[in-house]
N, CA, C and O atoms as a GROMACS GRO file, in nm:
protein
  580
    1UNK      N    1   1.164  -0.835   0.137
    1UNK     CA    2   1.155  -0.745   0.251
    1UNK      C    3   1.130  -0.821   0.380
    1UNK      O    4   1.087  -0.763   0.479
    2UNK      N    5   1.155  -0.949   0.378
    2UNK     CA    6   1.136  -1.034   0.495
    2UNK      C    7   1.054  -1.155   0.455
    2UNK      O    8   0.943  -1.140   0.404
    3UNK      N    9   1.105  -1.273   0.478
    3UNK     CA   10   1.028  -1.394   0.451
    3UNK      C   11   1.014  -1.426   0.303
    3UNK      O   12   1.103  -1.401   0.223
    4UNK      N   13   0.898  -1.484   0.269
    4UNK     CA   14   0.876  -1.535   0.134
    4UNK      C   15   0.765  -1.459   0.061
    4UNK      O   16   0.698  -1.516  -0.026
    5UNK      N   17   0.744  -1.335   0.094
    5UNK     CA   18   0.637  -1.255   0.035
    5UNK      C   19   0.650  -1.252  -0.117
    5UNK      O   20   0.760  -1.243  -0.172
    6UNK      N   21   0.536  -1.261  -0.183
    6UNK     CA   22   0.531  -1.251  -0.328
    6UNK      C   23   0.462  -1.120  -0.361
    6UNK      O   24   0.354  -1.091  -0.309
    7UNK      N   25   0.524  -1.039  -0.447
    7UNK     CA   26   0.469  -0.909  -0.479
    7UNK      C   27   0.489  -0.876  -0.626
    7UNK      O   28   0.591  -0.915  -0.685
    8UNK      N   29   0.396  -0.808  -0.684
    8UNK     CA   30   0.411  -0.764  -0.822
    8UNK      C   31   0.504  -0.644  -0.833
    8UNK      O   32   0.548  -0.610  -0.942
    9UNK      N   33   0.534  -0.580  -0.722
    9UNK     CA   34   0.616  -0.458  -0.726
    9UNK      C   35   0.750  -0.480  -0.793
    9UNK      O   36   0.798  -0.394  -0.866
   10UNK      N   37   0.812  -0.594  -0.767
   10UNK     CA   38   0.945  -0.621  -0.820
   10UNK      C   39   0.944  -0.723  -0.934
   10UNK      O   40   1.047  -0.780  -0.969
   11UNK      N   41   0.826  -0.746  -0.991
   11UNK     CA   42   0.810  -0.842  -1.098
   11UNK      C   43   0.815  -0.771  -1.233
   11UNK      O   44   0.768  -0.658  -1.246
   12UNK      N   45   0.872  -0.834  -1.330
   12UNK     CA   46   0.873  -0.780  -1.466
   12UNK      C   47   0.729  -0.754  -1.509
   12UNK      O   48   0.649  -0.847  -1.518
   13UNK      N   49   0.696  -0.629  -1.536
   13UNK     CA   50   0.558  -0.592  -1.565
   13UNK      C   51   0.508  -0.647  -1.698
   13UNK      O   52   0.388  -0.639  -1.727
   14UNK      N   53   0.596  -0.702  -1.779
   14UNK     CA   54   0.553  -0.761  -1.906
   14UNK      C   55   0.493  -0.900  -1.889
   14UNK      O   56   0.432  -0.952  -1.982
   15UNK      N   57   0.509  -0.962  -1.773
   15UNK     CA   58   0.467  -1.101  -1.756
   15UNK      C   59   0.333  -1.118  -1.684
   15UNK      O   60   0.290  -1.231  -1.660
   16UNK      N   61   0.267  -1.009  -1.650
   16UNK     CA   62   0.138  -1.021  -1.585
   16UNK      C   63   0.049  -0.902  -1.619
   16UNK      O   64   0.097  -0.798  -1.665
   17UNK      N   65  -0.081  -0.920  -1.597
   17UNK     CA   66  -0.178  -0.812  -1.614
   17UNK      C   67  -0.266  -0.807  -1.491
   17UNK      O   68  -0.301  -0.910  -1.435
   18UNK      N   69  -0.301  -0.686  -1.449
   18UNK     CA   70  -0.396  -0.669  -1.340
   18UNK      C   71  -0.537  -0.685  -1.396
   18UNK      O   72  -0.562  -0.654  -1.512
   19UNK      N   73  -0.629  -0.734  -1.313
   19UNK     CA   74  -0.768  -0.743  -1.359
   19UNK      C   75  -0.829  -0.603  -1.373
   19UNK      O   76  -0.785  -0.508  -1.308
   20UNK      N   77  -0.930  -0.591  -1.457
   20UNK     CA   78  -0.991  -0.460  -1.483
   20UNK      C   79  -1.049  -0.399  -1.356
   20UNK      O   80  -1.052  -0.276  -1.343
   21UNK      N   81  -1.095  -0.482  -1.262
   21UNK     CA   82  -1.151  -0.428  -1.138
   21UNK      C   83  -1.046  -0.351  -1.058
   21UNK      O   84  -1.080  -0.257  -0.987
   22UNK      N   85  -0.918  -0.388  -1.069
   22UNK     CA   86  -0.813  -0.315  -0.999
   22UNK      C   87  -0.805  -0.171  -1.048
   22UNK      O   88  -0.786  -0.078  -0.969
   23UNK      N   89  -0.819  -0.152  -1.178
   23UNK     CA   90  -0.816  -0.017  -1.234
   23UNK      C   91  -0.940   0.062  -1.193
   23UNK      O   92  -0.934   0.183  -1.169
   24UNK      N   93  -1.052  -0.007  -1.186
   24UNK     CA   94  -1.176   0.058  -1.143
   24UNK      C   95  -1.164   0.105  -0.999
   24UNK      O   96  -1.204   0.217  -0.966
   25UNK      N   97  -1.109   0.021  -0.913
   25UNK     CA   98  -1.091   0.058  -0.772
   25UNK      C   99  -0.992   0.174  -0.762
   25UNK      O  100  -1.015   0.268  -0.686
   26UNK      N  101  -0.882   0.167  -0.837
   26UNK     CA  102  -0.783   0.276  -0.832
   26UNK      C  103  -0.847   0.409  -0.870
   26UNK      O  104  -0.820   0.511  -0.806
   27UNK      N  105  -0.932   0.409  -0.973
   27UNK     CA  106  -0.998   0.532  -1.015
   27UNK      C  107  -1.096   0.582  -0.909
   27UNK      O  108  -1.106   0.702  -0.886
   28UNK      N  109  -1.168   0.491  -0.844
   28UNK     CA  110  -1.260   0.530  -0.736
   28UNK      C  111  -1.184   0.590  -0.619
   28UNK      O  112  -1.228   0.690  -0.562
   29UNK      N  113  -1.071   0.531  -0.584
   29UNK     CA  114  -0.989   0.584  -0.474
   29UNK      C  115  -0.938   0.723  -0.511
   29UNK      O  116  -0.947   0.816  -0.431
   30UNK      N  117  -0.886   0.738  -0.632
   30UNK     CA  118  -0.835   0.868  -0.677
   30UNK      C  119  -0.946   0.973  -0.674
   30UNK      O  120  -0.924   1.086  -0.629
   31UNK      N  121  -1.063   0.937  -0.721
   31UNK     CA  122  -1.176   1.030  -0.723
   31UNK      C  123  -1.215   1.071  -0.580
   31UNK      O  124  -1.232   1.190  -0.551
   32UNK      N  125  -1.227   0.974  -0.494
   32UNK     CA  126  -1.270   1.000  -0.356
   32UNK      C  127  -1.172   1.087  -0.280
   32UNK      O  128  -1.212   1.173  -0.202
   33UNK      N  129  -1.042   1.065  -0.302
   33UNK     CA  130  -0.940   1.139  -0.227
   33UNK      C  131  -0.896   1.268  -0.296
   33UNK      O  132  -0.815   1.343  -0.240
   34UNK      N  133  -0.948   1.294  -0.414
   34UNK     CA  134  -0.906   1.414  -0.486
   34UNK      C  135  -0.771   1.398  -0.552
   34UNK      O  136  -0.701   1.497  -0.576
   35UNK      N  137  -0.732   1.275  -0.582
   35UNK     CA  138  -0.603   1.247  -0.644
   35UNK      C  139  -0.614   1.225  -0.796
   35UNK      O  140  -0.521   1.172  -0.857
   36UNK      N  141  -0.726   1.264  -0.856
   36UNK     CA  142  -0.742   1.248  -1.001
   36UNK      C  143  -0.627   1.316  -1.074
   36UNK      O  144  -0.589   1.428  -1.040
   37UNK      N  145  -0.572   1.249  -1.172
   37UNK     CA  146  -0.462   1.306  -1.249
   37UNK      C  147  -0.328   1.302  -1.179
   37UNK      O  148  -0.230   1.354  -1.231
   38UNK      N  149  -0.322   1.240  -1.060
   38UNK     CA  150  -0.196   1.232  -0.986
   38UNK      C  151  -0.096   1.147  -1.063
   38UNK      O  152  -0.132   1.054  -1.134
   39UNK      N  153   0.030   1.182  -1.048
   39UNK     CA  154   0.137   1.098  -1.103
   39UNK      C  155   0.135   0.965  -1.028
   39UNK      O  156   0.086   0.957  -0.915
   40UNK      N  157   0.188   0.862  -1.091
   40UNK     CA  158   0.190   0.730  -1.028
   40UNK      C  159   0.334   0.689  -0.999
   40UNK      O  160   0.426   0.732  -1.067
   41UNK      N  161   0.352   0.606  -0.896
   41UNK     CA  162   0.485   0.550  -0.870
   41UNK      C  163   0.530   0.468  -0.992
   41UNK      O  164   0.448   0.426  -1.074
   42UNK      N  165   0.660   0.447  -1.003
   42UNK     CA  166   0.716   0.377  -1.119
   42UNK      C  167   0.716   0.226  -1.105
   42UNK      O  168   0.813   0.160  -1.140
   43UNK      N  169   0.607   0.170  -1.054
   43UNK     CA  170   0.585   0.026  -1.067
   43UNK      C  171   0.455   0.010  -1.143
   43UNK      O  172   0.376   0.105  -1.148
   44UNK      N  173   0.430  -0.104  -1.200
   44UNK     CA  174   0.324  -0.123  -1.298
   44UNK      C  175   0.195  -0.053  -1.258
   44UNK      O  176   0.128  -0.092  -1.162
   45UNK      N  177   0.160   0.050  -1.334
   45UNK     CA  178   0.035   0.124  -1.319
   45UNK      C  179   0.011   0.176  -1.177
   45UNK      O  180  -0.103   0.203  -1.139
   46UNK      N  181   0.120   0.188  -1.099
   46UNK     CA  182   0.109   0.242  -0.964
   46UNK      C  183   0.038   0.149  -0.868
   46UNK      O  184  -0.007   0.191  -0.761
   47UNK      N  185   0.027   0.020  -0.905
   47UNK     CA  186  -0.046  -0.076  -0.820
   47UNK      C  187   0.044  -0.195  -0.784
   47UNK      O  188   0.138  -0.228  -0.857
   48UNK      N  189   0.012  -0.256  -0.672
   48UNK     CA  190   0.085  -0.374  -0.626
   48UNK      C  191  -0.014  -0.474  -0.567
   48UNK      O  192  -0.105  -0.436  -0.492
   49UNK      N  193   0.003  -0.599  -0.601
   49UNK     CA  194  -0.065  -0.708  -0.531
   49UNK      C  195   0.043  -0.776  -0.447
   49UNK      O  196   0.149  -0.811  -0.498
   50UNK      N  197   0.016  -0.793  -0.318
   50UNK     CA  198   0.115  -0.849  -0.227
   50UNK      C  199   0.056  -0.966  -0.152
   50UNK      O  200  -0.050  -0.955  -0.090
   51UNK      N  201   0.124  -1.080  -0.157
   51UNK     CA  202   0.080  -1.203  -0.093
   51UNK      C  203   0.188  -1.242   0.006
   51UNK      O  204   0.295  -1.289  -0.032
   52UNK      N  205   0.160  -1.222   0.135
   52UNK     CA  206   0.258  -1.248   0.240
   52UNK      C  207   0.220  -1.375   0.315
   52UNK      O  208   0.108  -1.390   0.363
   53UNK      N  209   0.314  -1.465   0.324
   53UNK     CA  210   0.293  -1.595   0.386
   53UNK      C  211   0.322  -1.590   0.536
   53UNK      O  212   0.392  -1.501   0.582
   54UNK      N  213   0.269  -1.686   0.612
   54UNK     CA  214   0.306  -1.695   0.753
   54UNK      C  215   0.459  -1.699   0.766
   54UNK      O  216   0.528  -1.768   0.692
   55UNK      N  217   0.509  -1.624   0.862
   55UNK     CA  218   0.653  -1.610   0.882
   55UNK      C  219   0.709  -1.486   0.816
   55UNK      O  220   0.825  -1.451   0.838
   56UNK      N  221   0.629  -1.418   0.734
   56UNK     CA  222   0.674  -1.296   0.666
   56UNK      C  223   0.653  -1.174   0.756
   56UNK      O  224   0.565  -1.172   0.842
   57UNK      N  225   0.735  -1.076   0.732
   57UNK     CA  226   0.720  -0.944   0.792
   57UNK      C  227   0.786  -0.846   0.697
   57UNK      O  228   0.833  -0.885   0.590
   58UNK      N  229   0.789  -0.722   0.733
   58UNK     CA  230   0.856  -0.622   0.651
   58UNK      C  231   0.929  -0.527   0.745
   58UNK      O  232   0.869  -0.472   0.837
   59UNK      N  233   1.058  -0.508   0.722
   59UNK     CA  234   1.139  -0.422   0.807
   59UNK      C  235   1.102  -0.275   0.789
   59UNK      O  236   1.042  -0.237   0.688
   60UNK      N  237   1.138  -0.193   0.886
   60UNK     CA  238   1.107  -0.051   0.880
   60UNK      C  239   1.184   0.016   0.766
   60UNK      O  240   1.304  -0.006   0.748
   61UNK      N  241   1.112   0.096   0.689
   61UNK     CA  242   1.172   0.162   0.575
   61UNK      C  243   1.087   0.282   0.531
   61UNK      O  244   0.974   0.299   0.576
   62UNK      N  245   1.142   0.363   0.443
   62UNK     CA  246   1.071   0.468   0.372
   62UNK      C  247   1.069   0.429   0.225
   62UNK      O  248   1.168   0.379   0.173
   63UNK      N  249   0.958   0.450   0.159
   63UNK     CA  250   0.951   0.430   0.015
   63UNK      C  251   1.006   0.554  -0.053
   63UNK      O  252   1.010   0.661   0.007
   64UNK      N  253   1.048   0.541  -0.178
   64UNK     CA  254   1.104   0.660  -0.246
   64UNK      C  255   0.997   0.762  -0.284
   64UNK      O  256   0.879   0.730  -0.298
   65UNK      N  257   1.042   0.884  -0.300
   65UNK     CA  258   0.961   0.986  -0.368
   65UNK      C  259   0.988   0.965  -0.516
   65UNK      O  260   1.097   0.996  -0.565
   66UNK      N  261   0.891   0.912  -0.586
   66UNK     CA  262   0.910   0.878  -0.727
   66UNK      C  263   0.916   1.001  -0.816
   66UNK      O  264   0.974   0.996  -0.925
   67UNK      N  265   0.855   1.111  -0.773
   67UNK     CA  266   0.855   1.234  -0.851
   67UNK      C  267   0.896   1.348  -0.758
   67UNK      O  268   0.849   1.357  -0.645
   68UNK      N  269   0.984   1.436  -0.808
   68UNK     CA  270   1.037   1.547  -0.729
   68UNK      C  271   0.925   1.629  -0.665
   68UNK      O  272   0.830   1.670  -0.731
   69UNK      N  273   0.939   1.652  -0.535
   69UNK     CA  274   0.847   1.739  -0.463
   69UNK      C  275   0.713   1.677  -0.428
   69UNK      O  276   0.629   1.743  -0.367
   70UNK      N  277   0.692   1.550  -0.466
   70UNK     CA  278   0.563   1.486  -0.439
   70UNK      C  279   0.580   1.374  -0.337
   70UNK      O  280   0.676   1.298  -0.340
   71UNK      N  281   0.483   1.365  -0.246
   71UNK     CA  282   0.478   1.252  -0.153
   71UNK      C  283   0.434   1.128  -0.229
   71UNK      O  284   0.351   1.136  -0.320
   72UNK      N  285   0.490   1.014  -0.194
   72UNK     CA  286   0.438   0.886  -0.241
   72UNK      C  287   0.339   0.839  -0.137
   72UNK      O  288   0.374   0.819  -0.020
   73UNK      N  289   0.215   0.820  -0.179
   73UNK     CA  290   0.107   0.777  -0.090
   73UNK      C  291   0.063   0.638  -0.133
   73UNK      O  292   0.040   0.613  -0.251
   74UNK      N  293   0.050   0.547  -0.037
   74UNK     CA  294  -0.006   0.416  -0.064
   74UNK      C  295  -0.141   0.405   0.003
   74UNK      O  296  -0.157   0.442   0.120
   75UNK      N  297  -0.237   0.355  -0.071
   75UNK     CA  298  -0.369   0.325  -0.019
   75UNK      C  299  -0.382   0.173  -0.022
   75UNK      O  300  -0.396   0.113  -0.129
   76UNK      N  301  -0.376   0.112   0.095
   76UNK     CA  302  -0.374  -0.033   0.107
   76UNK      C  303  -0.512  -0.087   0.142
   76UNK      O  304  -0.584  -0.032   0.226
   77UNK      N  305  -0.548  -0.195   0.074
   77UNK     CA  306  -0.673  -0.265   0.101
   77UNK      C  307  -0.637  -0.409   0.136
   77UNK      O  308  -0.574  -0.479   0.057
   78UNK      N  309  -0.678  -0.452   0.254
   78UNK     CA  310  -0.653  -0.590   0.296
   78UNK      C  311  -0.766  -0.677   0.243
   78UNK      O  312  -0.882  -0.663   0.283
   79UNK      N  313  -0.732  -0.767   0.152
   79UNK     CA  314  -0.830  -0.856   0.090
   79UNK      C  315  -0.847  -0.983   0.173
   79UNK      O  316  -0.957  -1.036   0.185
   80UNK      N  317  -0.737  -1.031   0.230
   80UNK     CA  318  -0.741  -1.148   0.317
   80UNK      C  319  -0.645  -1.122   0.431
   80UNK      O  320  -0.527  -1.096   0.409
   81UNK      N  321  -0.696  -1.130   0.553
   81UNK     CA  322  -0.607  -1.105   0.667
   81UNK      C  323  -0.562  -1.237   0.730
   81UNK      O  324  -0.635  -1.336   0.728
   82UNK      N  325  -0.440  -1.236   0.784
   82UNK     CA  326  -0.389  -1.358   0.848
   82UNK      C  327  -0.458  -1.382   0.982
   82UNK      O  328  -0.532  -1.297   1.031
   83UNK      N  329  -0.432  -1.497   1.038
   83UNK     CA  330  -0.488  -1.529   1.170
   83UNK      C  331  -0.436  -1.431   1.276
   83UNK      O  332  -0.509  -1.391   1.366
   84UNK      N  333  -0.310  -1.395   1.262
   84UNK     CA  334  -0.248  -1.303   1.358
   84UNK      C  335  -0.132  -1.233   1.289
   84UNK      O  336  -0.066  -1.290   1.203
   85UNK      N  337  -0.108  -1.109   1.328
   85UNK     CA  338   0.005  -1.033   1.275
   85UNK      C  339  -0.028  -0.960   1.147
   85UNK      O  340  -0.144  -0.950   1.108
   86UNK      N  341   0.076  -0.911   1.082
   86UNK     CA  342   0.060  -0.834   0.959
   86UNK      C  343   0.014  -0.692   0.984
   86UNK      O  344  -0.029  -0.624   0.891
   87UNK      N  345   0.021  -0.647   1.109
   87UNK     CA  346  -0.022  -0.511   1.141
   87UNK      C  347   0.078  -0.409   1.085
   87UNK      O  348   0.196  -0.438   1.068
   88UNK      N  349   0.028  -0.290   1.057
   88UNK     CA  350   0.110  -0.179   1.014
   88UNK      C  351   0.173  -0.116   1.138
   88UNK      O  352   0.104  -0.089   1.236
   89UNK      N  353   0.303  -0.095   1.134
   89UNK     CA  354   0.377  -0.031   1.243
   89UNK      C  355   0.430   0.101   1.189
   89UNK      O  356   0.514   0.103   1.099
   90UNK      N  357   0.382   0.212   1.244
   90UNK     CA  358   0.426   0.344   1.197
   90UNK      C  359   0.407   0.445   1.310
   90UNK      O  360   0.311   0.436   1.386
   91UNK      N  361   0.496   0.540   1.319
   91UNK     CA  362   0.488   0.649   1.418
   91UNK      C  363   0.479   0.596   1.560
   91UNK      O  364   0.411   0.655   1.644
   92UNK      N  365   0.545   0.485   1.587
   92UNK     CA  366   0.544   0.428   1.721
   92UNK      C  367   0.412   0.364   1.760
   92UNK      O  368   0.390   0.333   1.877
   93UNK      N  369   0.323   0.343   1.664
   93UNK     CA  370   0.192   0.283   1.690
   93UNK      C  371   0.173   0.159   1.605
   93UNK      O  372   0.239   0.140   1.503
   94UNK      N  373   0.082   0.074   1.650
   94UNK     CA  374   0.042  -0.046   1.576
   94UNK      C  375  -0.098  -0.026   1.525
   94UNK      O  376  -0.189   0.007   1.602
   95UNK      N  377  -0.117  -0.045   1.396
   95UNK     CA  378  -0.248  -0.030   1.334
   95UNK      C  379  -0.298  -0.165   1.286
   95UNK      O  380  -0.236  -0.229   1.201
   96UNK      N  381  -0.410  -0.208   1.343
   96UNK     CA  382  -0.470  -0.334   1.302
   96UNK      C  383  -0.506  -0.327   1.154
   96UNK      O  384  -0.546  -0.222   1.105
   97UNK      N  385  -0.492  -0.437   1.084
   97UNK     CA  386  -0.522  -0.441   0.942
   97UNK      C  387  -0.614  -0.560   0.912
   97UNK      O  388  -0.574  -0.654   0.844
   98UNK      N  389  -0.738  -0.556   0.963
   98UNK     CA  390  -0.830  -0.667   0.935
   98UNK      C  391  -0.878  -0.666   0.790
   98UNK      O  392  -0.866  -0.566   0.719
   99UNK      N  393  -0.931  -0.778   0.749
   99UNK     CA  394  -0.985  -0.790   0.614
   99UNK      C  395  -1.086  -0.679   0.588
   99UNK      O  396  -1.171  -0.651   0.672
  100UNK      N  397  -1.076  -0.616   0.471
  100UNK     CA  398  -1.165  -0.507   0.436
  100UNK      C  399  -1.114  -0.371   0.480
  100UNK      O  400  -1.172  -0.269   0.441
  101UNK      N  401  -1.009  -0.366   0.559
  101UNK     CA  402  -0.952  -0.239   0.606
  101UNK      C  403  -0.887  -0.165   0.491
  101UNK      O  404  -0.824  -0.225   0.404
  102UNK      N  405  -0.904  -0.033   0.492
  102UNK     CA  406  -0.846   0.054   0.390
  102UNK      C  407  -0.770   0.163   0.462
  102UNK      O  408  -0.827   0.233   0.546
  103UNK      N  409  -0.643   0.179   0.431
  103UNK     CA  410  -0.564   0.283   0.496
  103UNK      C  411  -0.472   0.348   0.394
  103UNK      O  412  -0.411   0.280   0.311
  104UNK      N  413  -0.464   0.481   0.399
  104UNK     CA  414  -0.376   0.558   0.311
  104UNK      C  415  -0.279   0.637   0.398
  104UNK      O  416  -0.317   0.696   0.499
  105UNK      N  417  -0.153   0.637   0.358
  105UNK     CA  418  -0.055   0.715   0.432
  105UNK      C  419   0.064   0.745   0.341
  105UNK      O  420   0.088   0.674   0.243
  106UNK      N  421   0.138   0.852   0.373
  106UNK     CA  422   0.252   0.892   0.289
  106UNK      C  423   0.375   0.806   0.319
  106UNK      O  424   0.452   0.836   0.410
  107UNK      N  425   0.392   0.702   0.242
  107UNK     CA  426   0.498   0.604   0.266
  107UNK      C  427   0.638   0.660   0.243
  107UNK      O  428   0.737   0.604   0.289
  108UNK      N  429   0.646   0.771   0.171
  108UNK     CA  430   0.777   0.834   0.150
  108UNK      C  431   0.816   0.924   0.267
  108UNK      O  432   0.931   0.968   0.276
  109UNK      N  433   0.722   0.951   0.356
  109UNK     CA  434   0.746   1.044   0.466
  109UNK      C  435   0.742   0.978   0.604
  109UNK      O  436   0.803   1.028   0.698
  110UNK      N  437   0.674   0.865   0.616
  110UNK     CA  438   0.660   0.796   0.744
  110UNK      C  439   0.730   0.661   0.739
  110UNK      O  440   0.696   0.575   0.657
  111UNK      N  441   0.828   0.643   0.826
  111UNK     CA  442   0.892   0.512   0.836
  111UNK      C  443   0.785   0.412   0.880
  111UNK      O  444   0.708   0.439   0.972
  112UNK      N  445   0.781   0.297   0.814
  112UNK     CA  446   0.677   0.199   0.841
  112UNK      C  447   0.731   0.058   0.823
  112UNK      O  448   0.833   0.036   0.757
  113UNK      N  449   0.661  -0.036   0.883
  113UNK     CA  450   0.698  -0.178   0.879
  113UNK      C  451   0.569  -0.257   0.899
  113UNK      O  452   0.463  -0.200   0.920
  114UNK      N  453   0.580  -0.390   0.893
  114UNK     CA  454   0.467  -0.475   0.932
  114UNK      C  455   0.517  -0.582   1.028
  114UNK      O  456   0.632  -0.624   1.024
  115UNK      N  457   0.426  -0.623   1.114
  115UNK     CA  458   0.460  -0.726   1.211
  115UNK      C  459   0.456  -0.865   1.146
  115UNK      O  460   0.402  -0.883   1.037
  116UNK      N  461   0.515  -0.960   1.214
  116UNK     CA  462   0.526  -1.098   1.167
  116UNK      C  463   0.387  -1.160   1.149
  116UNK      O  464   0.301  -1.148   1.236
  117UNK      N  465   0.366  -1.226   1.037
  117UNK     CA  466   0.242  -1.298   1.011
  117UNK      C  467   0.253  -1.436   1.076
  117UNK      O  468   0.348  -1.510   1.052
  118UNK      N  469   0.152  -1.469   1.157
  118UNK     CA  470   0.152  -1.592   1.235
  118UNK      C  471   0.026  -1.672   1.202
  118UNK      O  472  -0.079  -1.614   1.175
  119UNK      N  473   0.036  -1.802   1.204
  119UNK     CA  474  -0.078  -1.888   1.178
  119UNK      C  475  -0.063  -1.956   1.044
  119UNK      O  476   0.047  -1.968   0.991
  120UNK      N  477  -0.175  -2.000   0.989
  120UNK     CA  478  -0.173  -2.073   0.863
  120UNK      C  479  -0.223  -1.993   0.743
  120UNK      O  480  -0.204  -2.035   0.629
  121UNK      N  481  -0.286  -1.878   0.769
  121UNK     CA  482  -0.343  -1.799   0.660
  121UNK      C  483  -0.245  -1.690   0.615
  121UNK      O  484  -0.180  -1.627   0.699
  122UNK      N  485  -0.234  -1.669   0.485
  122UNK     CA  486  -0.152  -1.558   0.436
  122UNK      C  487  -0.228  -1.426   0.446
  122UNK      O  488  -0.345  -1.422   0.482
  123UNK      N  489  -0.159  -1.318   0.412
  123UNK     CA  490  -0.223  -1.189   0.399
  123UNK      C  491  -0.215  -1.148   0.252
  123UNK      O  492  -0.109  -1.153   0.191
  124UNK      N  493  -0.329  -1.110   0.197
  124UNK     CA  494  -0.334  -1.060   0.059
  124UNK      C  495  -0.374  -0.914   0.065
  124UNK      O  496  -0.475  -0.878   0.125
  125UNK      N  497  -0.294  -0.830   0.002
  125UNK     CA  498  -0.315  -0.686   0.008
  125UNK      C  499  -0.296  -0.625  -0.131
  125UNK      O  500  -0.205  -0.662  -0.205
  126UNK      N  501  -0.385  -0.532  -0.164
  126UNK     CA  502  -0.369  -0.450  -0.283
  126UNK      C  503  -0.318  -0.314  -0.239
  126UNK      O  504  -0.364  -0.260  -0.138
  127UNK      N  505  -0.225  -0.258  -0.313
  127UNK     CA  506  -0.171  -0.126  -0.287
  127UNK      C  507  -0.198  -0.040  -0.410
  127UNK      O  508  -0.162  -0.076  -0.522
  128UNK      N  509  -0.261   0.074  -0.387
  128UNK     CA  510  -0.284   0.172  -0.492
  128UNK      C  511  -0.197   0.292  -0.459
  128UNK      O  512  -0.220   0.360  -0.358
  129UNK      N  513  -0.098   0.319  -0.544
  129UNK     CA  514  -0.003   0.427  -0.516
  129UNK      C  515  -0.033   0.553  -0.596
  129UNK      O  516  -0.078   0.548  -0.710
  130UNK      N  517  -0.006   0.665  -0.532
  130UNK     CA  518  -0.023   0.796  -0.595
  130UNK      C  519   0.092   0.885  -0.553
  130UNK      O  520   0.146   0.870  -0.443
  131UNK      N  521   0.131   0.977  -0.638
  131UNK     CA  522   0.232   1.076  -0.605
  131UNK      C  523   0.164   1.212  -0.608
  131UNK      O  524   0.122   1.260  -0.713
  132UNK      N  525   0.154   1.273  -0.491
  132UNK     CA  526   0.074   1.395  -0.477
  132UNK      C  527   0.152   1.501  -0.399
  132UNK      O  528   0.248   1.470  -0.330
  133UNK      N  529   0.108   1.625  -0.413
  133UNK     CA  530   0.170   1.732  -0.337
  133UNK      C  531   0.139   1.713  -0.188
  133UNK      O  532   0.040   1.650  -0.153
  134UNK      N  533   0.224   1.766  -0.102
  134UNK     CA  534   0.194   1.761   0.040
  134UNK      C  535   0.057   1.822   0.072
  134UNK      O  536  -0.014   1.774   0.160
  135UNK      N  537   0.020   1.928   0.000
  135UNK     CA  538  -0.108   1.994   0.023
  135UNK      C  539  -0.226   1.903  -0.014
  135UNK      O  540  -0.326   1.898   0.057
  136UNK      N  541  -0.213   1.830  -0.126
  136UNK     CA  542  -0.320   1.738  -0.167
  136UNK      C  543  -0.336   1.626  -0.065
  136UNK      O  544  -0.448   1.584  -0.034
  137UNK      N  545  -0.223   1.578  -0.012
  137UNK     CA  546  -0.233   1.473   0.090
  137UNK      C  547  -0.298   1.529   0.216
  137UNK      O  548  -0.386   1.465   0.273
  138UNK      N  549  -0.255   1.647   0.260
  138UNK     CA  550  -0.312   1.708   0.381
  138UNK      C  551  -0.463   1.728   0.366
  138UNK      O  552  -0.538   1.704   0.461
  139UNK      N  553  -0.506   1.773   0.250
  139UNK     CA  554  -0.650   1.794   0.227
  139UNK      C  555  -0.726   1.662   0.238
  139UNK      O  556  -0.831   1.656   0.302
  140UNK      N  557  -0.675   1.557   0.177
  140UNK     CA  558  -0.740   1.426   0.185
  140UNK      C  559  -0.740   1.376   0.330
  140UNK      O  560  -0.840   1.321   0.376
  141UNK      N  561  -0.628   1.394   0.400
  141UNK     CA  562  -0.618   1.347   0.538
  141UNK      C  563  -0.715   1.421   0.630
  141UNK      O  564  -0.776   1.359   0.718
  142UNK      N  565  -0.731   1.551   0.611
  142UNK     CA  566  -0.826   1.627   0.693
  142UNK      C  567  -0.969   1.582   0.667
  142UNK      O  568  -1.052   1.579   0.758
  143UNK      N  569  -0.998   1.546   0.545
  143UNK     CA  570  -1.133   1.503   0.508
  143UNK      C  571  -1.168   1.367   0.566
  143UNK      O  572  -1.283   1.344   0.603
  144UNK      N  573  -1.070   1.277   0.576
  144UNK     CA  574  -1.099   1.138   0.610
  144UNK      C  575  -1.035   1.090   0.738
  144UNK      O  576  -1.010   0.970   0.751
  145UNK      N  577  -1.006   1.176   0.833
  145UNK     CA  578  -0.946   1.129   0.959
  145UNK      C  579  -1.045   1.050   1.040
  145UNK      O  580  -1.012   1.003   1.149
   0.00000   0.00000   0.00000
């Protein structure tokens, strides 16, 4: 999706395992947002680890609706932020993504991209995906704006 980014999203799911803490975090996120029992996107366990190197970016796109009638929502956690760049670009706005930042948005409904990563540090991000009704997303969004 631009540059040399390494991601589990497009990796054969038989060749790696996520650590148990990833599943614990996914369950906490689901519980907090009211997404318990939500369908998951069709990549390994609905989770992605993404390692973006300096010089990487991501072009504007929409993610698929993995299940009919459900929004695909990504909840991103920045584990390591780059020196500069890697911001989320959506709805004509730029959203800073510093280390420790957590953001959820309907990736199947909002065109989004990321800015160019600059400097010597990569960006490491975990993505926890859920497929939820528009109403479930709206309820979570109203609660946590």
